[in-house]
GUVEX-822043 format. One line per 2 residues: number of its first residue (from 1); for each residue x, y, z of N, C-alpha, C. Coordinates in nm, 2 decimals, always signed. Example, Ala and Ser with C-alpha at 12.3 -4.5 7.8 and 13.67 -1.06 7.14 Angstrom:
BEGIN
1 = +1.32 -0.57 +0.78 +1.23 -0.45 +0.78 +1.32 -0.33 +0.78 ~ +1.28 -0.22 +0.71 +1.37 -0.11 +0.71 +1.29 +0.00 +0.79
***
This chain:
BEGIN
1 = -1.36 -6.62 -0.39 -1.30 -6.60 -0.25 -1.38 -6.70 -0.22 ~ -1.31 -6.75 -0.07 -1.39 -6.86 +0.00 -1.48 -6.81 +0.11
3 = -1.58 -6.87 +0.08 -1.69 -6.83 +0.23 -1.71 -6.95 +0.33 ~ -1.72 -6.90 +0.45 -1.71 -6.98 +0.58 -1.81 -6.96 +0.68
5 = -1.93 -7.00 +0.69 -1.99 -6.97 +0.76 -2.03 -7.09 +0.91 ~ -1.99 -7.05 +1.05 -1.93 -7.11 +1.09 -2.01 -7.07 +1.23
7 = -1.99 -7.11 +1.35 -2.05 -7.11 +1.53 -1.90 -7.17 +1.59 ~ -1.90 -7.10 +1.69 -1.78 -7.16 +1.76 -1.83 -7.08 +1.91
9 = -1.74 -7.15 +2.00 -1.75 -7.08 +2.14 -1.69 -7.03 +2.17 ~ -1.75 -6.89 +2.27 -1.71 -6.78 +2.30 -1.68 -6.78 +2.45
11 = -1.57 -6.76 +2.44 -1.52 -6.72 +2.62 -1.55 -6.60 +2.67 ~ -1.56 -6.50 +2.60 -1.62 -6.38 +2.66 -1.77 -6.39 +2.67
13 = -1.84 -6.45 +2.54 -2.01 -6.46 +2.59 -2.07 -6.56 +2.64 ~ -1.93 -6.64 +2.65 -1.97 -6.78 +2.73 -2.15 -6.84 +2.67
15 = -2.09 -6.83 +2.56 -2.18 -6.95 +2.43 -2.18 -6.97 +2.32 ~ -2.23 -7.03 +2.23 -2.16 -7.07 +2.12 -2.24 -6.92 +2.01
17 = -2.13 -6.90 +1.92 -2.18 -6.77 +1.80 -2.16 -6.78 +1.69 ~ -2.24 -6.72 +1.61 -2.23 -6.72 +1.50 -2.09 -6.65 +1.40
19 = -2.04 -6.65 +1.27 -1.94 -6.55 +1.24 -1.99 -6.61 +1.06 ~ -1.96 -6.52 +0.99 -1.95 -6.52 +0.85 -1.78 -6.46 +0.84
21 = -1.75 -6.55 +0.69 -1.59 -6.50 +0.69 -1.57 -6.52 +0.53 ~ -1.51 -6.45 +0.49 -1.43 -6.41 +0.33 -1.30 -6.49 +0.34
23 = -1.26 -6.57 +0.26 -1.07 -6.60 +0.25 -1.06 -6.61 +0.13 ~ -0.92 -6.53 +0.13 -0.85 -6.54 +0.01 -0.87 -6.66 -0.10
25 = -0.91 -6.66 -0.23 -0.88 -6.79 -0.27 -0.84 -6.77 -0.43 ~ -0.74 -6.81 -0.45 -0.67 -6.81 -0.59 -0.77 -6.96 -0.68
27 = -0.87 -6.90 -0.72 -0.96 -6.99 -0.77 -0.87 -7.05 -0.90 ~ -0.87 -7.17 -0.93 -0.84 -7.24 -1.09 -0.64 -7.24 -1.09
29 = -0.60 -7.16 -0.96 -0.47 -7.26 -0.95 -0.46 -7.36 -0.87 ~ -0.32 -7.43 -0.88 -0.32 -7.51 -0.79 -0.26 -7.46 -0.67
31 = -0.34 -7.54 -0.57 -0.32 -7.47 -0.42 -0.17 -7.51 -0.41 ~ -0.07 -7.40 -0.34 +0.04 -7.44 -0.24 +0.06 -7.39 -0.13
33 = +0.11 -7.51 -0.04 +0.13 -7.50 +0.10 +0.19 -7.32 +0.10 ~ +0.12 -7.23 +0.22 +0.17 -7.14 +0.26 +0.12 -7.12 +0.42
35 = +0.21 -7.19 +0.50 +0.18 -7.21 +0.62 +0.20 -7.07 +0.71 ~ +0.28 -6.99 +0.67 +0.31 -6.85 +0.75 +0.24 -6.71 +0.68
37 = +0.16 -6.76 +0.63 +0.12 -6.67 +0.49 +0.03 -6.57 +0.59 ~ +0.03 -6.47 +0.66 -0.03 -6.35 +0.70 -0.11 -6.23 +0.59
39 = -0.28 -6.23 +0.62 -0.36 -6.13 +0.58 -0.38 -6.08 +0.60 ~ -0.43 -5.99 +0.57 -0.52 -5.82 +0.62 -0.64 -5.85 +0.63
41 = -0.69 -5.79 +0.73 -0.85 -5.84 +0.81 -0.92 -5.73 +0.81 ~ -1.03 -5.73 +0.77 -1.17 -5.63 +0.77 -1.24 -5.72 +0.86
43 = -1.30 -5.63 +0.99 -1.45 -5.66 +1.04 -1.51 -5.57 +1.01 ~ -1.63 -5.62 +0.96 -1.70 -5.56 +0.91 -1.84 -5.63 +1.02
45 = -1.88 -5.50 +1.08 -1.99 -5.47 +1.16 -2.16 -5.47 +1.11 ~ -2.24 -5.56 +1.17 -2.39 -5.53 +1.11 -2.46 -5.39 +1.20
47 = -2.57 -5.37 +1.16 -2.63 -5.28 +1.22 -2.73 -5.29 +1.31 ~ -2.88 -5.27 +1.34 -2.92 -5.29 +1.48 -3.02 -5.38 +1.45
49 = -3.08 -5.40 +1.32 -3.15 -5.50 +1.28 -3.13 -5.61 +1.20 ~ -2.98 -5.64 +1.23 -2.92 -5.73 +1.12 -2.83 -5.85 +1.20
51 = -2.74 -5.95 +1.12 -2.66 -5.97 +1.19 -2.56 -6.03 +1.08 ~ -2.49 -6.15 +1.09 -2.36 -6.18 +1.10 -2.39 -6.20 +0.87
53 = -2.48 -6.22 +0.88 -2.50 -6.26 +0.77 -2.55 -6.10 +0.64 ~ -2.61 -6.01 +0.68 -2.60 -5.90 +0.61 -2.52 -5.83 +0.50
55 = -2.42 -5.84 +0.56 -2.34 -5.79 +0.44 -2.30 -5.91 +0.30 ~ -2.33 -6.00 +0.34 -2.34 -6.10 +0.23 -2.44 -6.09 +0.16
57 = -2.58 -6.09 +0.22 -2.70 -6.10 +0.17 -2.70 -5.95 +0.05 ~ -2.64 -5.88 +0.15 -2.70 -5.70 +0.08 -2.64 -5.62 +0.02
59 = -2.49 -5.66 +0.04 -2.42 -5.58 +0.00 -2.32 -5.66 -0.10 ~ -2.20 -5.62 -0.20 -2.14 -5.66 -0.30 -2.00 -5.66 -0.25
61 = -1.94 -5.66 -0.08 -1.82 -5.66 -0.06 -1.75 -5.82 -0.10 ~ -1.79 -5.92 -0.12 -1.76 -6.03 -0.19 -1.65 -5.98 -0.35
63 = -1.77 -5.94 -0.43 -1.69 -5.89 -0.51 -1.63 -5.80 -0.54 ~ -1.63 -5.67 -0.45 -1.52 -5.56 -0.38 -1.36 -5.60 -0.37
65 = -1.37 -5.73 -0.30 -1.26 -5.76 -0.24 -1.17 -5.87 -0.29 ~ -1.24 -5.97 -0.35 -1.21 -6.07 -0.43 -1.09 -6.13 -0.46
67 = -1.02 -5.99 -0.52 -0.89 -6.06 -0.61 -0.77 -5.94 -0.51 ~ -0.79 -5.88 -0.40 -0.68 -5.81 -0.33 -0.66 -5.90 -0.18
69 = -0.68 -6.04 -0.21 -0.61 -6.11 -0.06 -0.64 -6.04 +0.11 ~ -0.74 -6.01 +0.13 -0.80 -5.97 +0.22 -0.88 -6.08 +0.27
71 = -0.90 -6.11 +0.42 -1.00 -6.16 +0.49 -1.09 -6.04 +0.55 ~ -1.22 -6.09 +0.56 -1.32 -6.04 +0.58 -1.40 -6.14 +0.70
73 = -1.42 -6.04 +0.79 -1.47 -6.12 +0.92 -1.60 -6.05 +0.95 ~ -1.73 -6.12 +0.94 -1.85 -6.03 +0.97 -1.95 -6.13 +1.10
75 = -1.90 -6.07 +1.23 -1.95 -6.12 +1.36 -2.07 -6.10 +1.38 ~ -2.14 -6.16 +1.46 -2.27 -6.11 +1.54 -2.28 -6.05 +1.63
77 = -2.33 -5.96 +1.69 -2.33 -5.86 +1.78 -2.51 -5.88 +1.84 ~ -2.59 -5.90 +1.79 -2.72 -5.88 +1.84 -2.75 -5.73 +1.82
79 = -2.81 -5.68 +1.95 -2.85 -5.48 +1.94 -2.73 -5.49 +2.07 ~ -2.61 -5.52 +2.04 -2.55 -5.49 +2.15 -2.48 -5.34 +2.17
81 = -2.50 -5.27 +2.03 -2.41 -5.16 +2.02 -2.24 -5.13 +2.05 ~ -2.21 -5.34 +2.07 -2.09 -5.38 +2.06 -2.02 -5.32 +2.17
83 = -2.09 -5.33 +2.27 -2.05 -5.30 +2.40 -2.08 -5.40 +2.49 ~ -1.97 -5.41 +2.63 -1.95 -5.46 +2.75 -2.06 -5.41 +2.81
85 = -2.25 -5.46 +2.81 -2.37 -5.39 +2.83 -2.37 -5.43 +2.98 ~ -2.46 -5.29 +3.03 -2.48 -5.31 +3.19 -2.54 -5.43 +3.24
87 = -2.65 -5.47 +3.15 -2.71 -5.59 +3.18 -2.72 -5.68 +3.08 ~ -2.62 -5.76 +3.00 -2.60 -5.87 +2.91 -2.46 -5.88 +2.90
89 = -2.39 -5.89 +2.80 -2.29 -5.96 +2.74 -2.17 -5.87 +2.71 ~ -2.08 -5.94 +2.75 -1.92 -5.89 +2.69 -1.91 -5.84 +2.56
91 = -1.93 -5.74 +2.46 -1.96 -5.77 +2.30 -1.83 -5.72 +2.29 ~ -1.79 -5.58 +2.41 -1.63 -5.51 +2.32 -1.53 -5.61 +2.34
93 = -1.54 -5.69 +2.44 -1.43 -5.77 +2.47 -1.41 -5.92 +2.40 ~ -1.59 -5.93 +2.34 -1.52 -6.03 +2.26 -1.50 -6.01 +2.16
95 = -1.55 -5.85 +2.10 -1.44 -5.86 +1.98 -1.29 -5.79 +1.98 ~ -1.25 -5.77 +2.07 -1.11 -5.72 +2.09 -1.00 -5.82 +2.14
97 = -1.08 -5.86 +2.22 -0.98 -5.95 +2.31 -0.99 -6.10 +2.23 ~ -1.09 -6.12 +2.24 -1.11 -6.29 +2.11 -1.17 -6.30 +1.98
99 = -1.22 -6.20 +1.90 -1.26 -6.20 +1.79 -1.09 -6.20 +1.66 ~ -0.99 -6.12 +1.75 -0.88 -6.13 +1.66 -0.81 -6.23 +1.65
101 = -0.79 -6.34 +1.76 -0.74 -6.42 +1.80 -0.76 -6.54 +1.73 ~ -0.90 -6.54 +1.71 -0.99 -6.68 +1.70 -0.94 -6.64 +1.54
103 = -0.95 -6.53 +1.49 -0.91 -6.50 +1.33 -0.77 -6.55 +1.27 ~ -0.69 -6.48 +1.37 -0.55 -6.53 +1.36 -0.53 -6.66 +1.36
105 = -0.59 -6.72 +1.47 -0.56 -6.90 +1.48 -0.59 -6.98 +1.33 ~ -0.74 -6.91 +1.35 -0.85 -6.99 +1.25 -0.82 -6.97 +1.08
107 = -0.74 -6.85 +1.05 -0.77 -6.84 +0.93 -0.64 -6.71 +0.89 ~ -0.55 -6.75 +0.98 -0.40 -6.69 +0.91 -0.40 -6.53 +0.88
109 = -0.51 -6.46 +0.94 -0.53 -6.31 +0.98 -0.39 -6.24 +1.07 ~ -0.42 -6.15 +1.00 -0.27 -6.06 +1.06 -0.31 -5.97 +1.21
111 = -0.23 -6.03 +1.30 -0.30 -5.91 +1.42 -0.22 -5.78 +1.44 ~ -0.11 -5.75 +1.35 -0.06 -5.56 +1.35 -0.17 -5.53 +1.34
113 = -0.20 -5.42 +1.41 -0.27 -5.32 +1.41 -0.26 -5.22 +1.24 ~ -0.15 -5.22 +1.18 -0.14 -5.18 +1.04 -0.23 -5.27 +0.94
115 = -0.22 -5.36 +0.97 -0.30 -5.50 +0.91 -0.46 -5.54 +0.94 ~ -0.50 -5.39 +1.01 -0.61 -5.46 +1.07 -0.73 -5.32 +1.06
117 = -0.85 -5.39 +1.03 -0.91 -5.28 +0.98 -1.09 -5.31 +1.04 ~ -1.19 -5.20 +1.08 -1.32 -5.26 +1.15 -1.34 -5.13 +1.03
119 = -1.48 -5.18 +1.02 -1.56 -5.06 +0.95 -1.75 -5.15 +0.99 ~ -1.84 -5.05 +0.98 -1.97 -5.09 +0.97 -2.09 -4.98 +0.96
121 = -2.21 -5.03 +0.96 -2.36 -4.91 +0.94 -2.44 -4.87 +1.03 ~ -2.45 -4.77 +1.06 -2.57 -4.77 +1.15 -2.49 -4.77 +1.34
123 = -2.57 -4.89 +1.37 -2.53 -4.94 +1.54 -2.36 -4.98 +1.47 ~ -2.33 -5.07 +1.39 -2.22 -5.15 +1.36 -2.07 -4.97 +1.28
125 = -2.13 -4.87 +1.27 -2.04 -4.76 +1.22 -1.97 -4.72 +1.36 ~ -2.13 -4.69 +1.47 -2.09 -4.66 +1.61 -1.96 -4.74 +1.66
127 = -1.99 -4.90 +1.63 -1.92 -4.98 +1.70 -1.78 -4.97 +1.65 ~ -1.77 -4.95 +1.53 -1.64 -4.94 +1.44 -1.55 -4.85 +1.47
129 = -1.59 -4.66 +1.53 -1.55 -4.62 +1.53 -1.51 -4.61 +1.64 ~ -1.58 -4.64 +1.75 -1.58 -4.70 +1.89 -1.45 -4.76 +2.00
131 = -1.49 -4.89 +1.93 -1.37 -4.97 +1.93 -1.21 -4.93 +1.86 ~ -1.21 -4.86 +1.76 -1.12 -4.81 +1.73 -1.04 -4.68 +1.80
133 = -1.15 -4.62 +1.86 -1.12 -4.50 +1.92 -1.06 -4.55 +2.03 ~ -1.10 -4.64 +2.08 -1.10 -4.73 +2.23 -0.96 -4.79 +2.24
135 = -0.92 -4.88 +2.14 -0.78 -4.96 +2.11 -0.74 -4.95 +1.97 ~ -0.64 -4.82 +2.00 -0.58 -4.80 +1.85 -0.48 -4.88 +1.82
137 = -0.43 -4.95 +1.93 -0.33 -5.04 +1.95 -0.37 -5.15 +1.90 ~ -0.54 -5.19 +1.84 -0.53 -5.32 +1.74 -0.60 -5.30 +1.65
139 = -0.68 -5.16 +1.61 -0.71 -5.16 +1.48 -0.63 -5.01 +1.44 ~ -0.60 -5.01 +1.27 -0.51 -4.91 +1.24 -0.63 -4.87 +1.20
141 = -0.74 -4.90 +1.11 -0.79 -4.78 +1.02 -0.98 -4.81 +1.03 ~ -1.02 -4.71 +1.09 -1.18 -4.74 +1.10 -1.30 -4.67 +1.03
143 = -1.41 -4.68 +0.96 -1.46 -4.61 +0.91 -1.63 -4.66 +0.97 ~ -1.69 -4.58 +0.98 -1.86 -4.57 +1.00 -1.97 -4.51 +0.91
145 = -2.07 -4.62 +0.85 -2.16 -4.54 +0.77 -2.31 -4.52 +0.83 ~ -2.34 -4.38 +0.83 -2.46 -4.38 +0.86 -2.43 -4.41 +1.07
147 = -2.33 -4.39 +1.09 -2.33 -4.42 +1.23 -2.44 -4.39 +1.33 ~ -2.46 -4.47 +1.41 -2.58 -4.43 +1.55 -2.42 -4.33 +1.65
149 = -2.36 -4.25 +1.62 -2.29 -4.22 +1.71 -2.32 -4.17 +1.85 ~ -2.41 -4.11 +1.84 -2.55 -4.06 +1.97 -2.67 -4.13 +1.97
151 = -2.69 -4.25 +2.01 -2.81 -4.34 +1.98 -2.91 -4.30 +2.03 ~ -2.90 -4.22 +2.18 -3.01 -4.16 +2.26 -3.02 -4.04 +2.26
153 = -2.91 -3.95 +2.14 -2.90 -3.85 +2.11 -3.02 -3.81 +1.98 ~ -3.01 -3.96 +1.90 -3.09 -3.99 +1.79 -3.23 -4.00 +1.81
155 = -3.28 -3.99 +1.92 -3.37 -4.02 +1.98 -3.51 -3.88 +1.94 ~ -3.44 -3.80 +1.94 -3.51 -3.68 +1.93 -3.58 -3.64 +1.79
157 = -3.47 -3.71 +1.66 -3.52 -3.68 +1.58 -3.55 -3.80 +1.48 ~ -3.52 -3.93 +1.52 -3.51 -4.05 +1.45 -3.61 -4.15 +1.49
159 = -3.73 -4.16 +1.59 -3.76 -4.21 +1.64 -3.86 -4.28 +1.55 ~ -3.91 -4.28 +1.41 -3.97 -4.38 +1.35 -3.86 -4.50 +1.31
161 = -3.72 -4.44 +1.27 -3.64 -4.54 +1.23 -3.66 -4.64 +1.36 ~ -3.70 -4.68 +1.46 -3.68 -4.81 +1.54 -3.81 -4.86 +1.58
163 = -3.82 -4.97 +1.51 -3.95 -4.98 +1.52 -3.95 -5.11 +1.59 ~ -3.87 -5.20 +1.68 -3.87 -5.25 +1.78 -3.94 -5.18 +1.91
165 = -4.03 -5.23 +1.97 -4.09 -5.13 +2.10 -4.00 -5.16 +2.21 ~ -3.91 -5.24 +2.22 -3.80 -5.20 +2.35 -3.66 -5.18 +2.33
167 = -3.66 -5.05 +2.21 -3.53 -4.98 +2.18 -3.49 -4.91 +2.30 ~ -3.54 -4.84 +2.36 -3.50 -4.72 +2.45 -3.43 -4.80 +2.55
169 = -3.53 -4.90 +2.59 -3.52 -4.98 +2.74 -3.41 -5.08 +2.70 ~ -3.38 -5.10 +2.57 -3.26 -5.19 +2.52 -3.14 -5.11 +2.55
171 = -3.13 -4.97 +2.52 -3.02 -4.88 +2.55 -3.00 -4.92 +2.68 ~ -3.12 -4.88 +2.76 -3.08 -4.89 +2.87 -2.98 -4.96 +2.93
173 = -3.08 -5.09 +2.91 -2.94 -5.23 +2.95 -2.82 -5.23 +2.87 ~ -2.78 -5.14 +2.80 -2.66 -5.12 +2.69 -2.53 -5.09 +2.79
175 = -2.66 -4.95 +2.81 -2.55 -4.82 +2.83 -2.57 -4.78 +3.03 ~ -2.69 -4.88 +3.08 -2.74 -4.84 +3.19 -2.79 -4.71 +3.17
177 = -2.83 -4.60 +3.16 -2.88 -4.49 +3.10 -2.83 -4.39 +3.04 ~ -2.94 -4.30 +3.00 -2.88 -4.14 +2.90 -2.75 -4.08 +3.03
179 = -2.78 -4.05 +3.12 -2.68 -3.98 +3.19 -2.56 -4.06 +3.21 ~ -2.55 -4.18 +3.24 -2.42 -4.24 +3.21 -2.38 -4.30 +3.08
181 = -2.42 -4.26 +2.98 -2.35 -4.28 +2.89 -2.30 -4.18 +2.87 ~ -2.35 -4.04 +2.90 -2.24 -3.90 +2.81 -2.14 -3.88 +2.89
183 = -2.02 -3.89 +2.87 -1.92 -3.82 +2.95 -1.81 -4.01 +2.96 ~ -1.90 -4.10 +2.92 -1.79 -4.24 +2.96 -1.75 -4.35 +2.84
185 = -1.65 -4.37 +2.88 -1.63 -4.52 +2.74 -1.73 -4.57 +2.64 ~ -1.81 -4.53 +2.68 -1.90 -4.55 +2.57 -1.91 -4.45 +2.47
187 = -1.92 -4.31 +2.49 -1.93 -4.11 +2.42 -1.83 -4.13 +2.36 ~ -1.82 -4.13 +2.21 -1.76 -4.11 +2.11 -1.69 -3.96 +2.14
189 = -1.74 -3.85 +2.18 -1.65 -3.74 +2.24 -1.57 -3.75 +2.32 ~ -1.58 -3.82 +2.44 -1.48 -3.87 +2.59 -1.39 -3.94 +2.48
191 = -1.38 -4.05 +2.39 -1.30 -4.09 +2.41 -1.23 -4.07 +2.25 ~ -1.28 -4.00 +2.21 -1.18 -3.88 +2.13 -1.07 -3.83 +2.20
193 = -1.14 -3.78 +2.31 -0.98 -3.67 +2.39 -0.91 -3.78 +2.45 ~ -0.94 -3.89 +2.47 -0.89 -4.00 +2.53 -0.77 -4.03 +2.45
195 = -0.84 -4.03 +2.31 -0.73 -4.12 +2.20 -0.61 -4.00 +2.16 ~ -0.67 -3.88 +2.17 -0.60 -3.73 +2.14 -0.45 -3.76 +2.24
197 = -0.56 -3.83 +2.39 -0.46 -3.79 +2.47 -0.30 -3.89 +2.43 ~ -0.34 -4.02 +2.38 -0.23 -4.10 +2.38 -0.09 -4.07 +2.31
199 = -0.03 -4.12 +2.35 +0.13 -4.10 +2.35 +0.20 -4.23 +2.24 ~ +0.15 -4.32 +2.32 +0.22 -4.45 +2.31 +0.16 -4.55 +2.17
201 = +0.09 -4.45 +2.08 +0.02 -4.56 +1.98 -0.06 -4.43 +1.85 ~ -0.03 -4.43 +1.73 -0.10 -4.35 +1.63 -0.26 -4.35 +1.65
203 = -0.31 -4.24 +1.62 -0.45 -4.25 +1.61 -0.47 -4.36 +1.49 ~ -0.60 -4.41 +1.47 -0.64 -4.50 +1.37 -0.69 -4.41 +1.25
205 = -0.64 -4.45 +1.13 -0.69 -4.37 +1.01 -0.83 -4.39 +1.00 ~ -0.93 -4.30 +1.01 -1.09 -4.31 +1.05 -1.15 -4.27 +0.88
207 = -1.27 -4.34 +0.87 -1.32 -4.23 +0.76 -1.51 -4.24 +0.86 ~ -1.56 -4.17 +0.81 -1.71 -4.11 +0.82 -1.81 -4.05 +0.76
209 = -1.95 -4.13 +0.73 -1.97 -4.04 +0.64 -2.17 -4.08 +0.64 ~ -2.24 -4.03 +0.59 -2.40 -4.03 +0.62 -2.46 -3.96 +0.52
211 = -2.57 -4.02 +0.49 -2.64 -3.96 +0.39 -2.74 -3.84 +0.46 ~ -2.74 -3.75 +0.38 -2.82 -3.58 +0.41 -2.93 -3.61 +0.42
213 = -2.97 -3.69 +0.38 -3.11 -3.80 +0.43 -3.18 -3.84 +0.49 ~ -3.03 -3.87 +0.57 -3.09 -3.98 +0.69 -3.16 -3.92 +0.82
215 = -3.24 -4.01 +0.88 -3.27 -3.97 +0.99 -3.13 -3.97 +1.13 ~ -3.05 -4.03 +1.04 -2.90 -4.01 +1.16 -2.81 -3.87 +1.13
217 = -2.87 -3.89 +1.02 -2.77 -3.72 +0.96 -2.76 -3.61 +1.04 ~ -2.87 -3.62 +1.15 -2.82 -3.45 +1.29 -2.71 -3.53 +1.38
219 = -2.73 -3.67 +1.40 -2.58 -3.73 +1.54 -2.49 -3.71 +1.39 ~ -2.49 -3.74 +1.33 -2.35 -3.72 +1.25 -2.26 -3.60 +1.22
221 = -2.35 -3.49 +1.23 -2.34 -3.37 +1.17 -2.30 -3.36 +1.28 ~ -2.31 -3.36 +1.44 -2.28 -3.32 +1.54 -2.13 -3.37 +1.61
223 = -2.14 -3.52 +1.58 -2.02 -3.54 +1.57 -1.89 -3.49 +1.48 ~ -1.89 -3.51 +1.36 -1.83 -3.42 +1.27 -1.79 -3.28 +1.35
225 = -1.91 -3.21 +1.35 -1.86 -3.08 +1.38 -1.75 -3.07 +1.57 ~ -1.77 -3.18 +1.66 -1.72 -3.20 +1.73 -1.56 -3.22 +1.72
227 = -1.55 -3.32 +1.59 -1.41 -3.40 +1.62 -1.35 -3.28 +1.52 ~ -1.41 -3.22 +1.45 -1.35 -3.08 +1.41 -1.28 -2.96 +1.44
229 = -1.35 -2.94 +1.55 -1.33 -2.76 +1.61 -1.27 -2.86 +1.74 ~ -1.32 -2.96 +1.83 -1.28 -3.01 +1.95 -1.14 -3.06 +1.93
231 = -1.11 -3.13 +1.86 -1.00 -3.25 +1.84 -0.87 -3.25 +1.73 ~ -0.80 -3.26 +1.71 -0.67 -3.28 +1.60 -0.66 -3.38 +1.51
233 = -0.77 -3.49 +1.59 -0.78 -3.63 +1.48 -0.83 -3.56 +1.33 ~ -0.72 -3.66 +1.25 -0.71 -3.68 +1.12 -0.84 -3.76 +1.05
235 = -0.95 -3.74 +1.05 -1.08 -3.78 +0.99 -1.14 -3.77 +0.85 ~ -1.13 -3.82 +0.77 -1.25 -3.80 +0.65 -1.37 -3.78 +0.63
237 = -1.41 -3.73 +0.63 -1.58 -3.69 +0.60 -1.61 -3.71 +0.48 ~ -1.73 -3.76 +0.48 -1.80 -3.75 +0.34 -1.94 -3.80 +0.37
239 = -2.06 -3.65 +0.31 -2.15 -3.67 +0.29 -2.21 -3.63 +0.16 ~ -2.35 -3.71 +0.11 -2.37 -3.68 -0.02 -2.55 -3.73 -0.03
241 = -2.63 -3.71 -0.10 -2.76 -3.75 -0.11 -2.77 -3.85 -0.08 ~ -2.87 -3.92 -0.01 -2.91 -4.05 +0.04 -2.93 -4.03 +0.19
243 = -2.97 -4.18 +0.19 -3.09 -4.22 +0.32 -3.04 -4.28 +0.37 ~ -3.10 -4.38 +0.50 -3.05 -4.46 +0.58 -3.07 -4.65 +0.55
245 = -3.03 -4.66 +0.44 -3.01 -4.78 +0.34 -2.87 -4.88 +0.31 ~ -2.92 -4.96 +0.21 -2.83 -5.04 +0.17 -2.79 -4.91 +0.03
247 = -2.89 -4.87 -0.06 -2.82 -4.80 -0.21 -2.73 -4.70 -0.13 ~ -2.74 -4.64 -0.02 -2.60 -4.54 +0.06 -2.50 -4.61 +0.03
249 = -2.51 -4.72 +0.14 -2.39 -4.77 +0.19 -2.34 -4.87 +0.09 ~ -2.38 -4.92 +0.01 -2.35 -5.01 -0.16 -2.23 -4.88 -0.21
251 = -2.34 -4.76 -0.25 -2.19 -4.65 -0.28 -2.12 -4.61 -0.17 ~ -2.12 -4.64 -0.07 -1.98 -4.58 +0.00 -1.90 -4.69 +0.04
253 = -1.92 -4.82 +0.05 -1.88 -4.94 +0.06 -1.73 -4.95 -0.02 ~ -1.74 -4.89 -0.19 -1.59 -4.92 -0.25 -1.54 -4.79 -0.20
255 = -1.57 -4.65 -0.17 -1.49 -4.61 -0.18 -1.37 -4.56 -0.01 ~ -1.46 -4.67 +0.08 -1.43 -4.69 +0.20 -1.25 -4.77 +0.18
257 = -1.30 -4.86 +0.10 -1.20 -4.95 +0.04 -1.10 -4.91 -0.05 ~ -1.16 -4.81 -0.12 -1.03 -4.74 -0.20 -0.95 -4.63 -0.10
259 = -1.03 -4.60 +0.02 -1.00 -4.50 +0.13 -0.86 -4.57 +0.20 ~ -0.87 -4.67 +0.23 -0.81 -4.74 +0.28 -0.66 -4.80 +0.22
261 = -0.71 -4.86 +0.08 -0.58 -4.88 +0.02 -0.57 -5.06 +0.00 ~ -0.76 -5.08 +0.07 -0.72 -5.20 +0.00 -0.82 -5.27 -0.11
263 = -0.79 -5.19 -0.21 -0.84 -5.16 -0.36 -0.78 -5.07 -0.40 ~ -0.80 -5.09 -0.54 -0.71 -4.99 -0.62 -0.85 -4.91 -0.67
265 = -0.84 -4.79 -0.74 -0.87 -4.66 -0.78 -0.88 -4.59 -0.69 ~ -0.97 -4.46 -0.76 -0.96 -4.33 -0.71 -1.07 -4.27 -0.72
267 = -1.13 -4.21 -0.60 -1.25 -4.15 -0.59 -1.23 -3.96 -0.57 ~ -1.33 -3.89 -0.62 -1.34 -3.77 -0.64 -1.31 -3.69 -0.50
269 = -1.20 -3.65 -0.43 -1.13 -3.59 -0.29 -1.09 -3.71 -0.18 ~ -1.06 -3.78 -0.24 -1.01 -3.89 -0.13 -0.82 -3.86 -0.19
***
């Protein structure tokens, strides 16, 4: 695949911002003009301590998709939780209103919801499900690996994994406060109900997974129970032995791609 590392000016962020992109490439074949070609696109979101280079450096994403005609867009969102921050930048608007247009204009990415996939890990897992629930007209498919589905709730049992001293202060900068988070457009439980009530567009195909030894497993288990008991949304859940690390995420990534039909293969239970 062709690898693009680029910076461009974001209207919604008001600054230059980087992203890493994998583009389909027929290696060894004479290039032919395809000006009207549109490719499915996977937006792959990084975790709290990473950036747009994380998936290229730490996963085998390129090897998995290199033969299957899909664009992979890996943006940077810093520590924003992919949210229009109360005291910060409008990362939700950037992801939903700007990035798909940029990808379509520059890279022949399809903007059809059926061709649009979003996935992420940890903070990015939360972001992927949140954005898909809030914007099913954009994203037809969404996946969360070890998602921080309730960052405030995670503080109860996972404090040791948050090494930066201002983690809690940053949550308040993003969401306002713990009290303002619950029941808001950033709360997955609230969003699942608003999604279920929509009649204008189907709910996205969703996949959520977490390792049973992951410090975030309790918040994953909580949102799983809620979605299964309180909604009729169809979500594929996967749990297996593993923790909050790339060993687990690299095992799950091909399963997610297979579940979405982006790469061939069968996995147990899918």
